[in-house]
N, C-alpha and C positions, 0 to 999 in steps of 0.2 A: 504494499500500500504505500504510495507516494505522498508527497506533501499536498497536492491538489485533491487527491481522494481523501485525506484526512479532513481537510477543510470542508469537503462536501458531505462528509459522514452524517447520516441522519439519526443515528441512534444514541448520540451523546445525551446524557440526562442533564448536562449543565455546561456552560462555556468554560468552566473550570477544567472539565476532562479534555476539552479540545485544547485549551491551553497547554496542558501537560503533555498531551500526544504530540503537539507541534514542538514543544521543548526537546523531546528525545529525537525527533526528527531532525531538528536543527543541529544536533550533534553528530549527525552522520549515521545514525542507527537505522536499521530496517524494520519497518512496522510489519508484524506478522498478524496481529489480531487486535481488535478494539472490542470492549464490552462483551467479553466472553464469561462463561460461568464454570464453576466446579460443582459437581453434582454428587450427591450420595448414592448408595447402591440402589435405592427405591426411586431414583430419578428425581428427586427433590433438589432444589437449589441449596448449596451450602454456603458459597460466597462468590462476589463478583471479582473478576479480574478485568480492570478498566483498560489495561494495555499490556501487550507483549511485544517487546523490541529485542532485536538480536544484533549484536556488534560482531560482524562476520570477520572482520580484520583481527580483533583481539579475542575472538571465541568467547564470548559471554552472552547469556540471555538475561534481560531484565523484565520482570514482571511487576506490576504495581497496582495499587488501589489509590484513587485520587479522592480525597475527602475534604468537604468544607463543613462538615458536622462538628457542632459545638459541644455535644453532650455525649457521655458514654463512650469517649474515644478509646479509652483503655481496653475495654472489652472487645471492641470492634477490631482494633489492631491486633490483640492477642489472637483472636479467632482467624483473622486473615493469615497471620504468620504461621500458626499452627496447622491449619488445613493445607496451606500451599506448600508447607515444608514436609508433609508426610509423603512417604514413599508412593503410596497408591495414588494419591492426588497429583503428584509430580508426574507419574506415568500417564495419568489421564490428560495432563496438558500436552504432553509429547504425542499421544494417540490422537488427540482432537485436533492437532496441528502437524500433520505428517511433513510438512515442508520445513519444520523447525529442526535444526540440527541439534544433536545430543550433547550441547555444551553445558557447563555449570550455570546454574540459575541463581540470580541475585534478586531477592524479594524486597520490594520497597513499599513503605506506606508513605504517602505524601499528605501530610496533615496541614491544610491551609487554614485552619481555624485558630491557630495560635503560634507564638514564636518559640524558639528552643528554650529560651531562658525561662519561660513560663510553663514549661511541661513539668508536672508533678506526677507523671503516670508511670514511673520507672518501677515502682514497687509492685507487689503482688503478681497477678497473672502475667503481665506483661513481662516482668523480669525473667520468668521461666520460659517464655516463648521466644525470646531474642536469642539468636545464634550468630556465627560468623557470616551466615548467608542472608542475614536480614539487616535492614537499616530503615531509619525514618528520617524524611526530609520534612522540616517544618517550614511555616510560612516565610520566615526570614532567609532560611537556607535557600529555598526555591527562588525567591526574589533576588537573592545575591547572585546565584548561578545564571539565572535568566538575564540579568543584566551583563554578567561576564561574557555569556554567549553572543549577546548583541554586539559587543565591542571586539571580541577575539575569535568569534566563530567556533568552529570545531575543536579547536585547541582547548576550550574550556573544559572539555571531556577528561583531560589529564588531571585537572584540579578536582573535578567532580568525582572521579573514580578513586582518587587519593583520599578525599573527604569520607567517602562511603567504604573505604577499606577494601576495595576490590583489588584482589591480587591474581595475576594470570601467570600461565607458563612462560618461562623466560624465553625470549628470541634474542639472538646475538648477531653482531656484525664485526667484521675484522677490519681495523684501520691502521695506518702508519702514523706513529706519534714518537715524540721525544719525551723520554722519561727523565724526570728529575725528583728531587725530594724537598718537601717543605718540612723542616724538622725531620721527624722520623716517619712522616706520611708520604707514601709515593704519590705523585702527581704526573700527569700526562699533558703535553701541549700538541694540539693539532688544530686543523681548520676543517670545517664542514658546512654544508649547505643548510640554510636556515630550517627548511622543511624537515630535514633529517634530525636536527637538535629538537625541534618542537615535537618530534614523535616521542621522545622519552623524557623530556625535561618538564618539570612541574614546579610550581611555586607553592611553598608551604606557608600559608598565611595563618595569623592568629584569630580564630573564630571559635566562640564557644569554648569547648574543651581542648580543641587542637593547639598544641604547643608550637605552633609555627611562629615566625618572626618578621616575615616580610611585611613591608607597609602595603596598603591598599594601592592598587594601580591608579596612577594619574592618567586617565584615559585621554585628557587634553594633551599631555606630553607625549604619550604614546602615539596619538593620531598625528601630532606635529612631526615626529620623527619619520613616520610612514610617509607623510606627504612630501618631506624633503627627499626621501629615497625614490619614490615615484616620479618626482619632477627632476631628478638629477642634481638636487642642490648638495646632496652628500652621496659619496659613492661606496661607502661602507663604514666599517668601524676598525680603528686601530686597537682600541682596548679590548682585551679578551673578556668573554663570558665566563664567569667563574661557576663551576658546577661541582657538586659533590655526589659521587655514586652511592646509592644506598645498598648495593649489592657488590660484593668483593670482585674486584676486576681481575682479569686473567691475562698473561702474556704467553705468546707462543714459545718464545725462548726467555726464560727468566733472567733478568738483569740485576745483579747486585748493587747496592747503593754506591760502592767504591768505583764502579764503572759507569756511573751516571755523571752528566747527561749522556744519553745514548738513544740510538734509534730502536724502536721496538715494534713488533706486530702485537697490536693490543686488540683484545676481544672485549667488546663492551656490550651492556644490555641495550637492545633496540625495541623496548616496548615501553608503554606509557608509565609514568610516575616511577621510573627507576633512577633518575638523577634530579636532585633538587637544584634549583637556581639559587646561588648564594649572592651573586652580584651581576647586574646587567639585566634585570627583568624587563625594563622598558625598551632597552634596544632589542632584545630578543623578540618581545611580544609585538613590537612595531611591524614585524614581518607577517604577523597574522592577518593584517590588512592588505597584504599582497597576494596575488595568485601564486600557485606553486611555480608556474612559468616564470613569473617576475622574481621570486625567490631564487630560482636556480641560477640567476645572474650574479649572486653574491655568495661570498664565502665569509664565514665568521670564525675569528680565532677563539679557541677554547682552551681553558686550563681545567682539567678534570681531576679532581682529588679523589683518592682511592678509599672510600668508606670511612672518611674522617668522623670521629664522634660528634654527636649533635652538639655537645657543650662546646667544642672547639670550633665547630662551624659557626655557631652563634657569636663566639668571640671575633672570628674573622669578619662577619657581618657588621658587628659593632665598630670594630676598628676602621673598616672601609668607610662606613657611613657617617661615622662622628666627624670625619674629615672632608665629607662631601655634603650633599644636601642634608640638613639636620634631620635626624631621626626624632619622631615625637618624644620628648623626654619621658612622657608617662609610659609609652611602649618600650623605651630603652630600660627604664627601671624594671618593667615587668620581665623582659628578657633576662636581665641581670639576676632577677630573683629565681629564674628557671635553671641557671647554671650552677652545678653542684660542685665544681672543683676549683673556686677561687682560693688564691693564697690567703691565709687567715690575717696576714698583715696588709692586705690590700684594702682600698676604700670600697671596692666592689663587693668584698666579703661582707662588710657591715651594711652596705646598701641592700644586699641580697636579704640579710637578716631582717632588715627594717621592712622590706617588701612582704616577706612572709608574716611579719607581724600585723601589717596593714591588712592583709588578706584575711588573717584570723579575726581581727576586729571588725572587719566589714561584714561579718555575719551577724553581728549584733543588730537589735532592732534600731538602735539609734541612727546607723549610717548604711544599713543593708541596701544594696543596689544604688547607693549614692556616691560612690567613689568612681572617678573616670580613670580607666586604666589605659587608655589610648588603643583598644582593640577595634578591629574593623566592625562598623556598624554603631559604635557608641556615639552618643552625643554629649558634648562637654557640658553645655548649659551652665547652671550654677552649681554643678556638684563639686565635691572635694576632688582635688587631682591627686593621683597616686604620688607624683613627684613632690609636691607641697608637703603631704602628709609624711613621706619618708624624710624629707629634709627637717621637718619639725621634730620628728623622733630622734634624729642625729643631733640637731643643734641643742636640744634640751636635755641631752644625755640619758634619754630613754634607752638608746642603743650606745654601747660604749666599749672601747678596746679592753677596759678592765671591768670593774664592777659598775653597774648603772646607778641611777639615783635612788632606786629601791633597795640598793645593797645586793643586788643579785649579779651573777655573771650573764653575760650575753655573747658567749663564744660559740654556741651551736644551736641547732634547730630545737633541740629539747628545751632550751631555755626560754624559747619563744612562748610556750604555753603559759608560763608564769607571767612573763611581761604583758602578754595580751590581756590576761585576766585583770591585772592591775589597772592597765589603761582603760579597759572596757567599764571597770567600775567607776572610774573618774567621768567618763562619758554618760554612763547610765544615771549618775547623780545629777548631772547637768540636764539630761533628758528629763528627769523627773521634776526638776524645779522650774526649767525654762518652758513657758506656756507654748510659744511658737516654735514648734519643732523643726520646721523648715529653716528657721533662723540659724540653727546649729551647724547645717550642712554646707558650709563654705570654708575656704581656705583660711580667711581672716579670723573667723570666730573659732575654728578648731585650734588655731595658733594661740588665740587669747586664752582659751580654756586650758589647754595642756601647758601652755607657756607659765601661766600663773600657778597651776598645779606643781609644775617642776620647782618653782621657786619656792613655794611652801614646803615641799617635801625636803629640799636641799637645806633650808633654814632650820628644819625641826629635827633632822637626823644628826644626833650627836653621838659621840664615842660611848659604846656600851648600850645604845638604844637600836630598835629596829623598826622598819616601817610598820610591821604588823602591831608592835607595841603601842604606837602613838596614832594609829590610823583613826580609830574612833574617838578618842579623846581630844585630839588636836587637829589633824589634818581634814578629816570630815566636817568638823565644825566650822573651820576657815573656808574650806571649798563651798559649804552650803551658803555661807554669808556672802562669798564672792558671787556665786551663781544667782543668789536672789537679787543682788544689785544689777547684775547683767540683765537679768529678766526684766526688771523695773525700767531698764533703759534701753530695751531692745530696739525700740523705734528710732531713737537718736543714734544708736550704733549703726542701724541699717543706712540711715542718711549720710553716714560719714563719707567724706571725699578723700579721706587720707588713704591712699594705697602705697604700694611698694614697701621699701625698707622701713619708713617711718610708722606704718599703720599699726603695727603691734604696740610701738612705744605710745603713740597718741591715744589709742583705745584703753591701754592699761593705766595710763595717767588719768584719763577721765574716770574710769571705775574707781580707782583708789581715791580720788577726790570725792566722789559720791559716797564712798564708804566712810570717809572722814567726816562728812557731815552728819552721817547717822551714828557715829561712834564718838561721844564727846570726850571720854576719859582715855582715848587711845588715839595718838597721832601717828598716821601713816604717811611716810614720805618716800619719794621716788628718786633714785639717781639712775640715769641712763648713760652708759658710755658707748654703747653699740646696740643696734636694733635687737640683737639677739643676745646681749650681755646685760641683764637687768639685776640691779640690787635694791632689795627692799629694806628700809631702815625703819625701826620702830622706836617711838619716844616712850617715856615713862617707864623704861626698863621692862616693858612687857613683851616678852619673846614670843615669837610663833612657836 
C-alpha cells in the first residue's frame, strides 16, 4: 500500500490513525495492512491492529495500535501487548498476511492522549506485559519524531529505532582507513559519502529517560548549510565528523599501537544506530536535505572511535562544545552529573554531586517538575534552573571538598541522601509558611532561602555541637521567623528590579531590616563584602 492508497483508505476510524500510517510511510517502511484484527478461536475479535509495516532493508516488522483514548489506557495497552506477543496470535498475523516476510516483530502502542512524563501506568498489569519486543510512543514522542521526519526525512528512522531500542542483525562493510590512537582508544580516519554515513550514524539526544547528550537540532542552521551546499556556496567540509562505534570494530590485519599511524582494512557496522555522532551533527544532517545523487558528489572526512566508553564520549562532547557554540549550561550540568569517573579533586566531581542532590530534592512537593534541566522539549519559563541551583549549593557550602555546613562529608553519592534530606527540610518549612507556593520556585528566592539558612547554620554550629542538636531549638526557630517575614513581604520581593550579583544582597538586606522592625530587643545588622559572602552580626550579645 503506497502513500496515495493510505491517504485514500476509507476504513480509518479517526484522522489520528491516518496520521500514524503516513508517519511510518514517510520513514520508508512498506505498509502491509491497515485496520486488521486478531481473533480468538471462536472467531470473535480480541484486539485491533491499526497498522502493519515492514522495513525490508533492515528486516523488521512494526505493528501498532494508535490511540487517543484518555481512560483505562493501562489495561488496553497490556491487552494489546499480551495478545500480539503470544505465539499463536503472532502466527495468525503471518497467516493472515502471506506477503509478510518472517522477520522479527516490534509491537508499538502509540498513546496520543498524554505525554511521557505524565504516564503513571508502568505498574501492575502493564509492567508484566512489557518485553524487549514492545514499546510505547507517547504524544510528545510522536510529535518530536514527526517534526524530525519533516526536517530530515527517512534518516529520522535511525533516531526512532534507537529510541525504541530496536536492534537488528549486523551488516558490515570493509573500508580503507588510517589507524591512530586517542589515548588508549583506537580511532580510524577515513572519508565516505554522506548517504553511507547516514545509514549507520545516529544522534543520541536527551529525552525523557534517555541519557543522550546532544542538543536539539537547530533546523535553521541545518537548512542554511544545506542551501549553501546545493547552491555551490560551500564545496564540502574540512572538519571531520566525529563518531563513536557502539559495536567493537574489526580489522582484517590487526595493527598494534606501536605501529600506528598505519593503513588498515577496517570492517565497520553498516546498519542503523551503530555509530553515535559525537561532533558534527549539523554538518552531517544538512545532507538529509539533499537527494542521494546530490550527496554522492561529496565526501565527508570521518574520525571513528572504537567503542569508547559513554563517559569518555560525553567528556569529548563537552570539551569540543565548551569551546564552540555554548552548550546550554543546564544541559552541561546534567551531562556532568551523568559521568561517573570524574577525578575527586576536580570541580566537575563536586558539580556532579550537586546535580545528583538537586535531582533528589526535585522529587519533593516543593519543586517537583519545577527545575529546568535543559533537556529537549523543556520550557524554561520562570522555573528554577539546574545551573543556578547547583551553583547555590556549591557557593553556600552545602557541597564541599571537606565537611559541609551540616558537618557531613560530601565525598560520594551515598552522602547525597543525607544532604538532600536536610535541604528538603528547609524548603519544606518555607513551603509550609509561605502562602504563595509559586513564589518559591525562582532562582532568586531559592538563593534567598538557602543562602540565609546556610548563614544561620554556620553561625550556630560551634565546636562540640551538631546540626541535629540545635536544629529544633535554634535553627528551626530562626528559619521560621525569616520565612514568615519573607511571606509577609512576598509582593514587594516579586516587584524587585534588582537582578544579577546584587539581587541576593538587596533582598537579604531588605528582609533583615523588616525583621529588625519586628524585634525591638534584638538588633540585626548586615555586612556584605561579596554577593555570595555574607556576614550577619548580632547586637546585645544575643547569638544565633
